[in-house]
N, C-alpha and C positions, 0 to 999 in steps of 0.2 A: 702852806699847811703844815709842813714838817717843822718849821720854826715855831709856829703857834703850839703845836703838839709838844715840842720839846720844852717850851716855857711852862705850859700847864702841868706837865709831868713833874716838874721840879719846884713849882711855886708852893709857898707855905699853905697848909690846909686852912688857916684862918684868914686867907686873903679875901678882902672885900671886893665888890664889883668895881669900885673906883680904883682900887689898887691894882686889880687885874688889868683894867684898861690902860693904866699908865705903864705897868710892867711889860705887858705883851707888846705895846707900842715901842718902848725903848729897846726891847730884845730884837724886834725885827729891824728897827732903824739902825742898830749898830752893825748890821750886815750889809748896809749900803756903803759904798765908797763916798767919802766927803765930796768928791768932785761931782757926784751924781745928784746931790741933794737939791740943788737949785732946779735942775731939769725935772726932778720928780715932784718938786713943789708946784712947778708950772704945768706938769703933765701927769695928773693922777692916774691916767689910763696906762702908764708905763710902770706903775709900782707893783711890787710883789703884793698880792691881795688874796685874802681868804675870808670866809665867814666862819663863825664859831658859835656853838651853843654849849653852855657850861651849866652843870648843876653843882652848887656849893652845899655840901651836907651841913656844915656848921652854920651857914647863913640861912639855910632852907630856902634858897633862891635859885631860879633858873635865869641865866643871862643869855640874851640872844643878840649877837652882833652880826649883822648882815642877813642874807636870805637863808634862813633855816626854819625848822618847825619842831613842835613837840606835842605830845599827847599826855595829859595828866589824868589818871583814873584813880578815884578812891578805892582802896583794896580791902577795907574793913568789911567783913561779911554782913554786917547789919546796916551798911550804908547803901542807899539807893541813889546817891548823887550821880549825875551823868559824867562821862568823860569830858574833859575840856581840851579842845584843840586850839593851839596858838601858832600862828606863823608870823613871819617878819619879812614880807617880800620887799624887793627893791622898788622904789618909785618908778612908775612908767613901764614896769615889766609886763603888766597885763595889756597896756596900750601897744607896746611893741609886738607882743605875741599876736594881738588882733590884727595889726598891720601885716604881719607875715602871713597870717591865716587868709586874709583877703587876697593877698597876692598869689598864694598857693591855689586858692579857689579859681582865680582868674586863669592861671596856667593850666589847671585841670580842664577848664571850659574850652581852652584852646587846643586840647588834644594830648597834653602831657599826661603820663600815667603816674599813679601814686608810687609805684616801684621806682620809676625814673627819678622822681623828685626826692625820694628817700635817699637814693644813692648820690644824687647831685642836687642839693637843696638850693636851687637857684632863686627861691623866694627870700632866702635869708639875707643876701647882700643888700636888699632894699632897706633893711633896718640897721645895718652895721653903723652907718654914720650917726644915727640917733643913739645907738648903744654907746658909742664912744663919747657922745655929748653927755649922756647920763653918768658915765664913769668919771667924767671930770667933776662931778658933784659928790663923789664919794668922800665921806667924812665931812661933808657940808650939809647935804640934805638927807643923807642916810649913812649908816655906820658900816664899816668893815675894819678888819685888821690889815693895816698896810704900812706901819711904821710912822704914821703921822697921827696927831691927836684925834682921838675918837670922841665925838660929841655925845655926852651922857644922855641927852634928851632923845637921841635916836637909838639907844640901846633898850630893847624891850626887856622888862624884868617882871617875873612872876614870883611872888612870895607865897610859900606854902605854910599852912598851920602844921600842927604836930600829929595829925592823924596819919595812918599809913597810906601810902600812895604807890601805885605802879606808874612809872614814868618812861616814856619813849622820847628819845632825842634823835633827830634825823636831819640830814641835808635835804635840800629842795629837789633832789633827784627822784623822790617818790611823789608822784602826782596825787596819790591818795594814801594817807597814813592810817594804819590800823594797829590794834594792840599787839599783834604778833608780826614777826618778820615774814612768815609764810603768807599771811594775808596781804601784807603790803607788796610782796613780790608778785603774788598772784594778780593783784589789781594792776600792777605795772605791766605784766605780760598781757593782761586783757586789754589794756590801753593800746599796747603795741599791735595786737591782732585786729582791734576794731578801728583804730585811728592812728596808723603809723606815722602820719604827717604831723600829728598833734595840732589839728586845726578845727576839731569838732566842738560841739556845744558844751561838752562836759569838762574839757581840759584843753587849753591852748598853751603852747610853749614857743620859745624863740628858735627852736631847732626840731628836726625830725629824728626818728629812729633810723640810724644808718644800718643797713643789713649786715655789715661786718662787725657790729658791736652789739652787746647784749642789753644796752639801754641807750637813752639819748643824753644822759647827764651823769655826773658823778653821784654816787649814793653811799650814804653811811647811816647805819641804824644801830641803836643800842637801847636795850630795855632793862630796867632794874626796879627794885622795890626799896622804899625807904620808910 
């Protein structure tokens, strides 16, 4: 994440999506030792990996690499067009979350409590082997920033016209994305109160809310107008 952030901070403002994918890949790759490259080519699950969502003001495009999300809302007072929500989930993420949810439900039926499973998520190890299998497909069947070539066809791109918009870019740590940070945080806390295991019908995840942390996943949120 820090490497991708550093590259974006210094890249030319007229960078295209294709140039960004090549540039950020090369920037991360040069931080690997040459002796590691063959191991990392054979074992993608060992690579430095992050997801990125970028807005290019000059290109009027949003680039989504990996599991991230955005909300695009026309901000002209005479426009009644609805907000557009776009996400870019990893393949099999929903399937893995459902597998874990089924296992958690089974454990609850055997007498385990939700508090116990939040502190020690013993349903999660069931899906770890499958998670590693899917990670071996990164930059093959889905895109991430990891120092290896990013397949353009798996980078989701949204092109905007020149009317004014309000844009929210966020990581996938927000189960429900809203036009303000306050609303998104409130929805996150509501999820934690109502379904701390993240196994219910409205949202399922590959991990629970641990009581020692204020969320179940990393979260980043930025809102701006263009």
